[in-house]
N, C-alpha and C positions, 0 to 999 in steps of 0.2 A: 619787518625783518624777513628775509627769505628763509626757506627751510634749510638750505645749505649752510647759511650763516648760523642758524640755530643749532644745526647738527655739529658744527665745529666748536660751539661753546660747551657741549657736553663731552666729558672725557670718555674714552673707551672703557669697557668693563674692567680691564686690567688695572686701570688707573684709579678706580674707586676704592675708598677705604672700606674694609669689611666691618660689619657690625660686631661680629664675634671674633675673638682670637683665643684659641685654646692652648693651654700650657699644661700638659699632663691632665691631672684631675681638675685643674682650675680653668674656668671659662670666664674671660673678660668680656663685658658687654659695653660697647661704646655708647649706646643709647642711654643706658642707666649710669654709665661711668662708674661701674663697680664690678666686682668679681663674684663669681658663684662657685661653690663646691657642691655638686649635686643640686640641691634646691635651696641652699642657704646662702644669703649674701654675706660678703666679708665686711661691708660697711667702710669702704675705703674713702679717704679724703681725696680731693681732686689731684693733688700732687702725688700721692701714693698711687692712685690709679695710673697717672701718666708715667710714673716710674715703671710699674709693672707692664704697662702696654708697650713701652719702649724695649724693655728687656725681652718680652715675649715676641717682639718683632723678629729677633734673631736669637732663638734659644741656643744655648751652649756656646755662644760667642761672648767673650769677655768685653765689656764696655768699661772704659776708664772713667774715673770720677770726672775728668774734664769733658769727656764725651757726653756723660749724663747731664752735667751742668749746662752744656751747650744745647742738647736736644730737649731736655725736660724743663729746665729752669730758664732757658734762653739767655744764659750768661756766657759771654765770650771772654771773660777774664777770670783770674784766679782769686775768688773772694776768700776772706779770712773767716770761713765758716765750715762747720762739719755737717751741714744740712743734708748732704747725701747720706752720710752714715746714720744720721738720726732717722731719716725717712725709711732707710733700709731696715733699721731696727723695728720701727713701727709696723712695717709691712710684715716682717718676720713674725712679730707677736700676733698679728691677725691670722697669719697662715698657721701658726702653732695650734690654734684652736681646732684645726682640721688635721693635725699631724702632718702639715706640709711645709714647715719652716725650713726643712732641708733643701727644698728646691731653689731657694734664693741663696746663692753661694758667693762668698767673698774670697777672692784670691789675691795674690801679691800685686796684680796690676788693675783690679777693678771688680766688677760684679757681673754675674750671669745667672740665667735660669737653667738649672740642670733638669731638663725635661726632654722627652723625645721630640724630634723635629716634626714628626707627623702629627696630625690632629688627633685628639682623644675623642671620647664619646661624651656628648653633652646629655646628661640624664636628668630626669625629673622623678621624684618619688610618686607613688600612686596617689598621695593626697593632693598634689599639685596638678595632676593630669586632668584633662577635660573628661567628663563622664563617658563620652563615646570612646575616647582613647583607652581609659581604664577597662571598659567592657571588652573592647577588641583585644587588649593585652591578655585579659583573663581567659577569653575564648582561645587565643593562640596557645596559652599555657595548657589549657585542658586538652586541646588537640594533640599536643606533644605528649602529654601523659597517657592519652588514649592509645597512641601508637606503640607505647612501650608494652 
């Protein structure tokens, strides 16, 4: 295979799916297929993760039940089930442990994440940092206090 043909098989950087998607204080990790708040995992089931990932793709944009069934469940017809509502309730209960249940909003036409459109800050606690990072951070903090 020529290098030109191989180059055409690889999509541009803009077409690649990001590993992380941030929604306010929540960070979704595509590799782990779970969400984190600071340094604690939510423990999402696969469909719950897909639901949050899809909603985080377009924050503050309402997605109808039909859109979610098509995008997350890959169902193109109207099933006689309340699966979307059940999964939303399960995700809300997991977010409630972090006082974030309010970000998953239900309105008259569907569901949306009520988070800023710009990315948040993905943080780790000092216990989960590498020793060099924790040491560097403590040095930075001491330099700031010395300047005062």
